[in-house]
DOLUM-606139 format. One record per residue: residue number from 0; residue in one letter; x, y, z of N, C-alpha, C in turn. Coordinates in steps of 0.02 Angstrom, whole numbers, plus 32768, in hexadecimal, padded with zeros to 4 digits. Atoms other than C-alpha are relative to their C-alpha. Last residue first. Layout:
<rs>
R  NUM  A  X  Y  Z  X  Y  Z  X  Y  Z
...
</rs>
This chain:
<rs>
R  272  G  7FED  8027  7FC5  1F30  E65A  59B3  8027  8026  8034
R  271  F  802C  7FF5  7FC6  1ED4  E6D1  5940  8015  7FDB  803F
R  270  L  8024  7FC1  8000  1F3F  E6ED  58A5  7FDC  800E  8043
R  269  A  7FD1  7FC9  8006  1FC3  E667  58B8  7FDE  8044  8006
R  268  R  7FD9  7FFA  7FC1  1F46  E5EB  58FE  8030  803A  7FFC
R  267  V  802D  7FE7  7FCC  1ED0  E60D  586D  8026  8008  8042
R  266  R  800D  7FB9  800B  1F5C  E5F8  57EE  7FD5  801F  8037
R  265  A  7FC2  7FDA  7FF3  1F9B  E554  5835  7FF5  804A  7FF7
R  264  A  7FF6  8001  7FB8  1EEA  E50E  583D  803E  8028  8013
R  263  Q  802D  7FCE  7FE2  1ECE  E546  578B  8008  8002  804C
R  262  E  7FE6  7FBE  800F  1F68  E4E8  574D  7FD5  8036  8022
R  261  A  7FC1  7FF6  7FDB  1F33  E449  57A6  801C  8046  7FF5
R  260  R  800F  7FF8  7FB8  1E7F  E454  576A  8040  800F  8028
R  259  E  8020  7FBE  7FF6  1EB5  E474  56B6  7FF3  800C  804B
R  258  A  7FCA  7FCF  8006  1F2B  E3DE  56BC  7FE5  8047  800B
R  257  A  7FD9  8004  7FC2  1E9D  E371  56FC  8038  8033  7FFF
R  256  C  8029  7FE3  7FCB  1E2D  E3AD  566E  8027  7FFF  8042
R  255  Q  7FFD  7FB7  8008  1EB9  E389  55F3  7FD7  8023  8035
R  254  E  7FBE  7FE9  7FE9  1ECB  E2D8  5637  8007  804B  7FFA
R  253  E  7FFF  8006  7FB7  1E10  E2BB  5625  8042  8018  801C
R  252  L  8029  7FCA  7FE4  1E11  E2FF  5574  8001  7FFE  804C
R  251  T  8047  800D  800A  1EA2  E28B  554A  7FD9  803B  801D
R  250  R  8029  8017  7FC9  1F4E  E2D8  5547  7FBA  7FEC  7FE8
R  249  G  7FE8  8040  7FE5  1FD8  E2E9  54C5  7FD6  7FE4  8038
R  248  R  8002  8034  8034  1F81  E36F  545F  8014  7FBC  801A
R  247  A  8044  8018  800F  1F5C  E3D8  54FA  7FFF  7FC7  7FCE
R  246  G  8008  8046  7FEE  200E  E3E5  553A  7FBF  7FE2  7FEA
R  245  Q  7FCC  8029  801E  203B  E485  54DF  7FF6  7FB6  800F
R  244  L  800B  8006  8048  1F94  E4D5  5508  8034  7FD4  7FDF
R  243  L  803C  8027  800E  1FA1  E4B2  55C1  7FF6  7FF5  7FB6
R  242  R  7FF2  8046  7FEE  2054  E4EE  55CD  7FC4  7FD4  7FF0
R  241  K  7FD7  801C  8037  2023  E58B  556D  8013  7FB8  800F
R  240  T  802C  800D  8039  1F98  E5AA  55EB  8027  7FE2  7FC6
R  239  A  8028  803C  7FF0  200F  E599  567E  7FD3  7FED  7FC6
R  238  V  7FD3  803A  7FFF  208B  E614  5632  7FD9  7FC0  800C
R  237  A  7FEC  800E  8045  2001  E690  5606  802D  7FC3  7FFC
R  236  A  8038  8020  8020  1FB7  E685  56B5  8011  7FEE  7FB8
R  235  D  8004  8045  7FE7  2061  E6A9  56FF  7FC6  7FDA  7FE1
R  234  R  7FC7  8029  8014  207A  E741  568F  7FF8  7FB8  8017
R  233  N  7FD9  8012  7FC5  1FCD  E78E  56A0  8037  7FCE  7FEE
R  232  T  801C  8032  7FD3  1F93  E7CA  55F6  802F  7FF3  803B
R  231  S  8038  7FE4  7FDB  1FBE  E86E  559F  7FE1  7FCF  8031
R  230  L  7FE9  7FE7  7FBF  206B  E831  556C  7FC7  801A  802A
R  229  L  7FEA  8039  7FD7  2022  E7C7  54E0  8015  8016  8046
R  228  E  803B  8026  7FED  1FC3  E85C  5499  8012  7FC6  802E
R  227  A  8023  7FDA  7FCD  2061  E8C6  549C  7FC1  7FDC  8018
R  226  A  7FDA  8006  7FC2  20C0  E83F  543F  7FDE  8025  8039
R  225  K  800D  8042  7FE5  2036  E837  53BB  8026  7FF6  8042
R  224  E  8044  8001  7FE7  203F  E8F3  53A0  7FEF  7FBD  8020
R  223  A  8001  7FD9  7FC2  20FC  E8EF  5392  7FBA  8000  801F
R  222  V  7FDF  8029  7FCD  20EE  E864  5311  8000  8024  8044
R  221  A  802E  8036  7FF0  2070  E8C8  52AB  801C  7FD2  8037
R  220  A  8036  7FE5  7FD7  20DC  E964  52B4  7FD0  7FC9  8014
R  219  A  7FE5  7FEF  7FBE  2176  E906  5276  7FC9  8019  802E
R  218  L  7FF0  803C  7FD9  2115  E8B5  51E7  8018  8011  8047
R  217  D  8026  8001  7FC2  20C0  E952  51A5  8013  7FC7  802F
R  216  D  7FEF  7FC5  7FD9  213D  E97A  511B  7FDC  8002  8044
R  215  R  7FBA  8003  7FE9  212F  E8C9  50D7  8011  803B  802F
R  214  A  7FD2  7FE5  8031  2072  E8D1  50CE  8046  8002  801E
R  213  V  8002  7FB8  8007  201C  E863  514E  802E  8015  7FC7
R  212  V  7FDA  7FEA  803B  1FEE  E7AC  5163  7FF8  804C  7FFA
R  211  R  8013  7FC0  801E  1FB6  E76B  520D  802E  800F  7FC5
R  210  E  8038  7FE4  7FDB  1FB6  E6C8  526F  7FE7  8040  7FE0
R  209  A  7FF8  7FBA  7FEB  2020  E66E  51EF  7FC2  8016  8026
R  208  L  7FB9  7FF4  7FF5  2036  E5B4  51D0  800D  8046  801A
R  207  G  7FEC  7FFB  7FBA  1F7D  E596  51EC  804A  8008  800D
R  206  I  7FF5  8043  7FE3  1F43  E552  5145  801C  8003  8047
R  205  R  803B  802C  8007  1EF2  E5F3  5105  800A  7FBE  8024
R  204  L  8035  7FE9  7FD4  1F78  E669  5147  7FC6  7FCF  8000
R  203  A  7FE7  8006  7FBC  2005  E608  50F7  7FCB  8014  8032
R  202  E  8009  8045  7FEC  1F9E  E5F8  5057  8017  7FF6  8048
R  201  D  8048  800D  7FFD  1F8E  E6B5  5046  7FF3  7FB8  8016
R  200  A  8022  7FE3  7FC6  2043  E6D3  5076  7FB7  7FED  8005
R  199  H  8003  7FB7  7FFE  2095  E65D  4FFA  7FD2  8018  8039
R  198  V  8040  7FEC  7FE3  20C4  E5A8  5014  8001  804B  8008
R  197  V  8003  7FC1  7FDA  2152  E577  4F9F  7FB8  800B  8018
R  196  R  801D  7FC6  8022  2165  E4C2  4F69  7FFE  803D  802D
R  195  A  7FD3  7FC7  7FF4  21DD  E442  4FB0  7FE7  803F  7FDC
R  194  T  7FFB  7FDC  8040  2169  E3BE  4F63  8033  8039  8004
R  193  L  7FEA  802E  8034  2187  E343  4FF0  7FFF  801E  7FBB
R  192  C  7FBB  8018  7FFB  2184  E3C7  5078  8017  7FD8  7FC3
R  191  I  7FD0  7FC9  7FFC  20EA  E42D  504E  8047  7FE7  7FFE
R  190  D  8001  7FDB  803E  2080  E399  5015  8036  8036  7FFF
R  189  I  7FE0  802B  8033  20B3  E32F  50A9  8004  8024  7FBE
R  188  A  7FB8  8000  7FF1  2088  E3BE  511F  8027  7FD5  7FCE
R  187  K  7FE5  7FC1  8019  1FDF  E3D3  50C9  804B  8004  800D
R  186  A  8004  8000  8049  1FB8  E31C  50E4  801E  803F  7FE3
R  185  P  7FCF  802B  8022  1FF8  E315  5197  7FFF  8005  7FB4
R  184  G  8015  8045  800A  1F98  E3AB  51DA  8031  7FD8  7FD8
R  183  V  8024  8007  8040  1FB6  E467  51C4  7FE5  7FB9  7FF5
R  182  L  8020  7FC4  801B  1FED  E4A7  526E  7FD4  7FF1  7FC4
R  181  E  8034  7FE8  7FD1  2011  E406  52CC  7FDB  803C  7FE5
R  180  V  8038  802F  8001  206A  E3BB  5235  7FC9  8019  802E
R  179  L  801F  7FFC  8042  20D8  E455  5222  7FC2  7FD3  7FFD
R  178  P  802D  7FC7  8004  20F7  E45D  52DD  7FDE  8007  7FBC
R  177  K  8038  8006  7FD2  2138  E3A9  52DC  7FD2  803E  7FFE
R  176  T  8034  802E  8019  21A2  E3B5  523F  7FC4  7FFC  802E
R  175  G  8038  7FE3  8024  2202  E454  526B  7FC7  7FD1  7FEE
R  174  T  803C  7FFF  7FD6  2276  E41B  52F7  7FC2  8018  7FDA
R  173  L  7FF6  7FCA  7FD0  2316  E43F  5294  7FBE  8010  8024
R  172  D  7FEB  801C  7FC0  231A  E397  523A  800C  8035  8036
R  171  P  8001  7FC9  7FD0  22C1  E3B5  5195  800F  7FE5  8046
R  170  V  8040  7FF9  7FDE  22F8  E320  512B  8002  803E  802C
R  169  L  7FFC  7FFE  7FB7  2382  E31A  50A9  7FBA  8000  801D
R  168  G  7FEF  8043  7FE8  2394  E2EC  4FF1  8003  7FFB  804B
R  167  L  7FB8  8005  7FFD  239C  E3A3  4FBB  8017  7FBB  8017
R  166  A  7FE6  7FF5  8044  22E7  E3A6  4F80  804C  7FFA  7FFE
R  165  P  8009  803C  8028  22B8  E358  5028  8019  8007  7FB8
R  164  E  7FD3  8038  7FF1  230C  E3EB  5083  7FF4  7FC1  7FD6
R  163  K  7FD6  8014  8039  22B2  E47B  502B  8026  7FBF  800B
R  162  M  7FD9  8033  7FDE  2222  E498  50A3  802B  7FDD  7FCB
R  161  C  7FEE  803B  8028  21E5  E53B  5054  802A  7FD0  802A
R  160  F  7FEC  803A  7FD8  218F  E5D5  509A  800F  7FC6  7FD2
R  159  K  7FFB  803D  8028  218D  E66F  502A  801B  7FC9  802D
R  158  V  7FDF  803A  7FE2  2153  E710  507D  7FFF  7FC4  7FD1
R  157  D  7FD1  801C  8031  212A  E7A7  500F  8022  7FC0  801A
R  156  D  8024  801B  8039  208B  E7D6  506E  802E  7FE5  7FC9
R  155  A  800B  7FCE  8034  20EF  E7EA  510D  7FDF  7FDF  7FC3
R  154  V  7FD9  8003  803E  20DA  E76B  5197  7FEF  803B  7FD2
R  153  V  801C  7FC7  8022  20A9  E762  524E  802A  800B  7FC2
R  152  R  7FDE  7FE7  803B  20D2  E6B4  528C  7FD7  8039  7FE3
R  151  L  802A  7FDA  802E  20A8  E67B  533C  802A  8018  7FC5
R  150  D  8046  800B  7FF0  20EE  E5FA  53B6  7FD2  801F  7FCC
R  149  C  8020  7FCB  7FDA  219A  E5FA  5367  7FB6  7FF0  800A
R  148  A  7FED  8008  7FBA  21F2  E55A  5332  7FDE  8034  802C
R  147  L  802C  8033  7FE2  2191  E55F  528D  8010  7FF5  804A
R  146  A  8042  7FE2  7FF9  21EA  E602  525F  7FCF  7FD0  8021
R  145  L  7FF9  7FCE  7FCB  2291  E5B0  5283  7FBE  8024  800B
R  144  Q  8003  8023  7FC0  2259  E51A  521C  800A  802F  803B
R  143  F  8045  8016  7FF5  2231  E587  5186  7FFA  7FE0  8045
R  142  G  8026  7FC3  7FF3  22DD  E5D7  5194  7FB7  7FF2  800D
R  141  A  7FF3  7FEE  7FBA  232F  E52D  51A4  7FDD  8041  8013
R  140  G  7FDC  8034  7FDA  22DC  E4FD  5100  8008  8012  8049
R  139  I  7FF3  803F  8023  22A9  E5A1  50AC  8024  7FCF  802F
R  138  A  7FF7  8026  7FC3  2259  E63B  50F8  8006  7FB7  7FE8
R  137  H  7FF3  8048  7FFE  226C  E6B3  5066  8007  7FE6  8047
R  136  G  7FD8  801F  8035  221A  E75D  5068  8009  7FB5  800A
R  135  Q  8007  7FE1  8041  21DA  E79C  510E  802B  7FDB  7FCD
R  134  V  7FE4  8021  803B  21BC  E745  51B3  7FF1  8027  7FC0
R  133  A  8013  7FCB  802E  21A8  E78F  5260  8020  7FEF  7FBD
R  132  A  7FD6  7FFA  803B  21AF  E6F1  52C9  7FE3  8037  7FD4
R  131  I  8021  7FE8  803D  215E  E708  5373  8034  8004  7FC8
R  130  S  7FD3  7FED  8036  2191  E6AA  5410  7FD9  8011  7FC1
R  129  V  8024  8009  803F  2129  E6A6  54AE  802E  801A  7FC9
R  128  I  7FFC  7FCC  8033  2190  E68B  554B  7FCE  7FF1  7FC9
R  127  E  7FFA  7FBE  7FE1  217E  E62D  55F0  8008  8039  7FCE
R  126  P  803F  7FE3  7FE9  2138  E592  559B  8006  8047  801B
R  125  R  8007  8004  7FB7  21D9  E56D  553A  7FC0  8023  8018
R  124  R  8042  801B  7FEE  21BB  E559  547E  7FF5  8000  804C
R  123  L  8033  7FCF  8013  224C  E5C9  5447  7FB9  7FE9  8012
R  122  W  800E  7FD3  7FC7  22C0  E557  54A9  7FCB  8033  7FF0
R  121  L  802C  801B  7FCD  22B3  E4CE  5426  7FED  8032  8036
R  120  F  8047  7FF9  8012  22FA  E52D  5391  7FD2  7FED  8039
R  119  A  800B  7FBB  8015  23B1  E54B  53BC  7FB7  800F  7FF4
R  118  Q  8008  7FD7  7FC4  23B1  E4A7  541D  7FF4  8049  7FEF
R  117  Q  8046  7FFB  7FEE  2394  E44E  5378  7FF3  802B  803D
R  116  A  8020  7FD0  802D  2445  E474  5340  7FB7  800A  8013
R  115  Q  7FE7  7FBD  7FEE  248D  E41D  53D9  7FDF  8036  7FD4
R  114  D  801F  7FED  7FC1  2420  E385  53B8  8015  8046  8016
R  113  V  8043  7FE9  8011  245B  E382  5304  7FDB  8015  803F
R  112  L  7FFA  7FC3  8028  2511  E37A  533A  7FBB  801D  7FF0
R  111  Q  7FF1  7FC9  7FD2  24EC  E2FC  53C4  8004  8042  7FDB
R  110  D  803C  7FF3  7FD9  2498  E288  5348  800B  803A  802F
R  109  F  802E  7FDC  802C  252D  E299  52D4  7FC0  8011  8025
R  108  S  7FE6  7FBC  800A  25A5  E26B  5361  7FD1  8029  7FD4
R  107  T  8007  7FDB  7FC2  253D  E1D5  5393  8016  8048  7FF8
R  106  D  8046  7FEF  7FF5  2529  E196  52E1  7FF7  802A  803F
R  105  D  8028  803A  7FED  25E3  E19D  52BB  7FBA  8018  8013
R  104  A  8001  800D  7FB8  262A  E234  5260  7FD7  7FC1  800E
R  103  K  7FCD  8031  7FF0  2650  E230  51A6  8001  7FEE  804A
R  102  A  8017  8041  8019  25AC  E286  517A  8032  7FC9  8011
R  101  A  802C  801D  7FCD  25DF  E318  51E9  7FEA  7FBA  7FEB
R  100  S  7FD6  801A  7FCA  2672  E33B  5174  7FD5  7FDF  8036
R  99  A  7FD6  8035  801D  25FD  E349  50DF  802E  7FE2  8036
R  98  F  8025  803E  7FFB  2580  E3A8  5149  8027  7FC6  7FE2
R  97  S  8035  8007  8032  2602  E42E  515C  7FD9  7FC0  800D
R  96  G  8009  8041  801F  2688  E471  51D1  7FC5  8000  7FCF
R  95  Q  803E  8021  7FEA  2675  E508  5241  7FF7  7FBA  7FE2
R  94  G  8002  8008  7FB7  271C  E564  523F  7FC4  7FDA  8019
R  93  P  7FC0  7FFD  7FDC  2706  E59F  518C  7FF6  7FFD  804C
R  92  V  7FF8  7FBC  7FE8  2659  E56A  514D  8040  8003  8028
R  91  G  802C  7FE8  7FCC  2663  E4C6  50ED  8009  804A  800F
R  90  E  7FDB  7FCF  7FD8  26F9  E48E  5089  7FD7  801A  803A
R  89  P  7FCC  8021  7FD8  26A6  E3EE  504B  8025  8031  802E
R  88  T  7FC2  800B  8025  260E  E453  5014  8032  7FDD  802C
R  87  F  8007  803C  8028  255F  E442  505E  803E  7FF2  7FD6
R  86  M  8001  8039  7FD3  2581  E4BC  50EC  7FF7  7FBE  7FDA
R  85  R  7FBB  8017  7FF6  25B2  E53C  5069  8003  7FC3  802D
R  84  L  7FEF  8034  8030  24FA  E544  503B  8048  7FE7  8005
R  83  D  7FCA  7FE6  802A  24D3  E5A5  50DA  8019  7FC8  7FD2
R  82  I  7FBB  8010  7FED  2437  E551  511B  8031  801F  7FCE
R  81  G  7FEE  8044  7FED  238F  E5A2  5102  8048  7FF9  8013
R  80  A  8002  802C  803B  235D  E63D  509F  8017  7FBA  8010
R  79  S  7FC5  802B  8004  2336  E699  5140  7FF7  7FD0  7FC6
R  78  F  7FFC  8018  7FBB  22BB  E727  5163  803E  7FD3  8006
R  77  S  8015  8044  7FEF  22E0  E775  50BA  8004  7FF4  804B
R  76  P  803A  8017  8026  22E9  E825  5071  7FE4  7FBC  8014
R  75  G  7FFD  7FFF  8048  235A  E871  50F6  7FC2  7FE0  7FDF
R  74  E  7FEF  7FC0  801E  2370  E844  51AC  8000  7FF9  7FB4
R  73  G  7FC6  7FFF  802B  2316  E7AB  51ED  800B  8045  7FE2
R  72  K  8009  7FE1  8042  229F  E79A  527F  8041  7FFD  7FD8
R  71  V  7FCA  8017  802D  2284  E73B  5321  7FF3  801D  7FBB
R  70  V  800C  7FF5  8047  221D  E792  53A8  803D  7FE9  7FD8
R  69  V  7FC4  8001  802A  2223  E74E  5458  7FEC  8006  7FB8
R  68  V  800B  8007  8049  2199  E77D  54D2  8043  8002  7FDD
R  67  R  803E  8025  800B  219A  E766  5590  7FF3  7FF2  7FB6
R  66  V  801A  8003  8045  224A  E79D  55BC  7FC3  7FD4  7FFD
R  65  R  8037  7FD0  8008  2263  E7C5  5676  7FE0  7FFC  7FBB
R  64  E  803F  8019  7FE5  22C7  E726  5692  7FC6  802F  7FF3
R  63  P  8013  7FE1  7FC0  2353  E760  5620  7FBB  7FE9  8017
R  62  L  8036  7FD0  8008  237C  E6E2  5596  7FEC  801E  8044
R  61  S  7FF2  7FC5  7FD6  2422  E690  55BA  7FC9  8035  7FFC
R  60  E  7FE7  8014  7FBE  23FE  E5DF  557D  8008  803C  802F
R  59  G  8036  8020  7FDA  2392  E61D  54ED  8016  7FEE  8047
R  58  I  802F  7FCB  7FEE  241A  E694  54B3  7FC7  7FE2  8029
R  57  R  7FE4  7FDD  7FC7  2494  E603  54BC  7FD5  803B  8015
R  56  A  8008  802A  7FC4  2426  E59A  544B  801A  8024  803E
R  55  L  8047  7FFF  7FED  241A  E627  53CC  7FF3  7FD7  803F
R  54  A  800E  7FBF  7FE2  24D8  E63B  53CC  7FB7  8004  8016
R  53  S  7FDF  7FFD  7FBF  24F5  E581  53B0  7FEF  8041  8023
R  52  W  8027  8029  7FD2  2474  E57E  5325  801F  8000  8046
R  51  T  8041  7FE1  7FF5  24C4  E60F  52C9  7FDA  7FDA  8035
R  50  A  7FF5  7FC9  7FD1  2571  E5C4  52E1  7FBF  8025  800F
R  49  F  7FF9  801D  7FBD  2539  E521  528F  8009  8037  8034
R  48  T  7FC6  802D  7FFB  2501  E58A  51FB  8000  7FE0  8046
R  47  Q  7FED  8018  7FBE  2465  E5E9  51C5  803A  7FCF  7FFC
R  46  A  7FF3  8048  7FFF  2444  E652  512A  801F  7FEB  8043
R  45  N  8003  801A  7FBC  2406  E701  5152  8006  7FB4  8002
R  44  R  8046  800E  7FF3  23E8  E72D  509B  7FF7  7FDB  8043
R  43  K  8006  8049  8009  24A5  E723  5085  7FB8  7FE9  800B
R  42  D  7FDF  800E  803F  24B6  E7E0  506C  7FFF  7FB6  7FEF
R  41  P  802D  7FF4  803A  2432  E7F5  50F2  8021  7FF2  7FBD
R  40  R  7FD3  800D  8039  249E  E7A0  5176  7FD9  800D  7FC0
R  39  D  7FE4  7FC3  801F  244B  E7E5  5212  8038  7FEF  7FCF
R  38  L  7FCE  801F  802C  23D4  E765  525B  801A  8037  7FD3
R  37  T  8000  7FEF  8047  237D  E7D3  52DB  8037  7FD9  7FDD
R  36  I  7FC8  8022  8021  234B  E796  5387  7FFC  8010  7FB6
R  35  T  8001  8004  8049  22DA  E80C  53E7  8040  7FE1  7FE7
R  34  A  7FBE  800D  801D  22B3  E7FC  54A0  7FF9  7FF9  7FB5
R  33  I  7FFC  8018  8045  2217  E84B  54EB  8049  7FF8  7FEA
R  32  E  8013  8047  8001  21F7  E85C  55A6  8003  7FE2  7FBA
R  31  G  8033  8013  7FCF  2255  E900  55B7  7FF3  7FB6  7FFE
R  30  D  8020  7FC2  7FEE  22B6  E91D  5517  7FC6  7FEF  802F
R  29  V  8036  8007  7FD0  2331  E891  54FB  7FE6  8045  8011
R  28  E  8010  7FC6  7FD8  239E  E88B  545F  7FC7  7FF0  802F
R  27  F  802D  8011  7FCA  23F8  E803  5400  7FF5  803C  802C
R  26  R  8007  7FCB  7FCF  244C  E816  5357  7FCD  7FEB  8034
R  25  I  803C  7FFD  7FD6  248A  E782  52F4  8002  803F  802B
R  24  G  8039  7FE1  8022  2503  E771  5263  7FC0  7FFF  8027
R  23  V  8026  8035  8021  2585  E6F5  52A3  7FC1  801B  7FE0
R  22  E  7FD4  8028  802B  2606  E77B  52CB  7FDB  7FC9  7FDB
R  21  A  7FF8  7FDD  8040  257E  E7EF  530B  802B  7FD8  7FD0
R  20  L  803B  800B  8028  2552  E76F  5391  8006  8021  7FBB
R  19  E  8000  8046  8014  2603  E772  53D2  7FC4  7FF0  7FD4
R  18  A  7FCD  8008  8035  2608  E82F  53D3  8001  7FB9  7FE6
R  17  A  8011  7FDA  803B  2564  E83C  5433  8031  7FF6  7FC7
R  16  S  8000  8026  803E  2587  E7AC  54A9  7FF7  8029  7FC0
R  15  V  7FC0  801F  8010  25BE  E805  5546  8002  7FE6  7FBA
R  14  N  7FC3  7FD7  8000  252A  E87B  5550  803C  7FDC  7FE4
R  13  E  800C  7FB9  8009  2477  E841  553A  8040  8028  7FF7
R  12  A  8027  7FEE  803B  2488  E788  5519  7FFD  804B  7FF5
R  11  Y  7FE5  801B  803F  2517  E75D  558C  7FDB  801F  7FC5
R  10  G  7FBF  7FE5  8013  24E7  E7D0  561B  8018  7FE9  7FBC
R  9  G  8006  7FD1  8036  242E  E7AD  5627  8042  8015  7FE3
R  8  R  8023  801F  8037  243C  E710  568E  7FFE  802E  7FC3
R  7  Q  7FD4  8034  801C  24C2  E75D  56FE  7FDF  7FE0  7FC3
R  6  Q  7FCB  7FDE  8024  245B  E7FB  5718  802F  7FCD  7FDF
R  5  E  801D  7FE2  803D  23C3  E793  5745  8036  8022  7FD7
R  4  Q  800B  8036  8030  2429  E72B  57BF  7FE5  801A  7FBE
R  3  A  7FBE  8015  8018  2469  E7CA  5813  7FF9  7FC7  7FCD
R  2  E  7FEA  7FCD  802F  23B7  E80C  5820  8044  7FEE  7FE2
R  1  A  8026  8007  803E  237C  E76A  586E  8017  8031  7FCB
R  0  M  7FEA  803E  8022  2408  E771  58EE  7FDD  7FF7  7FBD
</rs>
């Protein structure tokens, strides 16, 4: 039964969806415990659309249970230059509409539209996986937020992070504001967002946006090395530890101690009970 469920969970992402994903410019591959998502519209600098977000959300929903590490990367010179600019025109992206049409919707409908888009980013934080953004070139707006949705960011020395939305009269709404503040603090986050300036590799490393900076040609190897390191720990212990770390900011010290005791009791019973 478990094997059948695993095959069903893996079916969409690994087999059935390949052609559908290709239509929206995404590749998805699973190799053992590592899944790789590649934004594959290099001619558009991997610009994102409603279809991109829908596909990413569906990958998250059908992710095989065996996957422990998810790598998100972009094909070509850029990770992602943000939202496809056609989405700001009245015509929009064929078959997908535009923000101009979305603006005419009532508040409930618009809220649901954004909520659906956010699902493409939220699942990358699940405790049972560790997500790594392999970032080169431009990571602008939605691209920056996709990198922020991942647990770790390994970046090339040519990376250019930029939160462009305020310069366009918009706000970042693809789950990026909370991790940005948690990584760099409120003041630095305000500076980055409200100036819409570019953050280069050296600053990204210094302020905590990146865990490691490497030469462009070394990016794939560095990400593979990090994935191997993550897989070297006990899976259940890694999941429990990530839960503890994710909840730490919202707990008092006493509450965190209690959470540690509860998680450790579960681990000890699983190992020795």
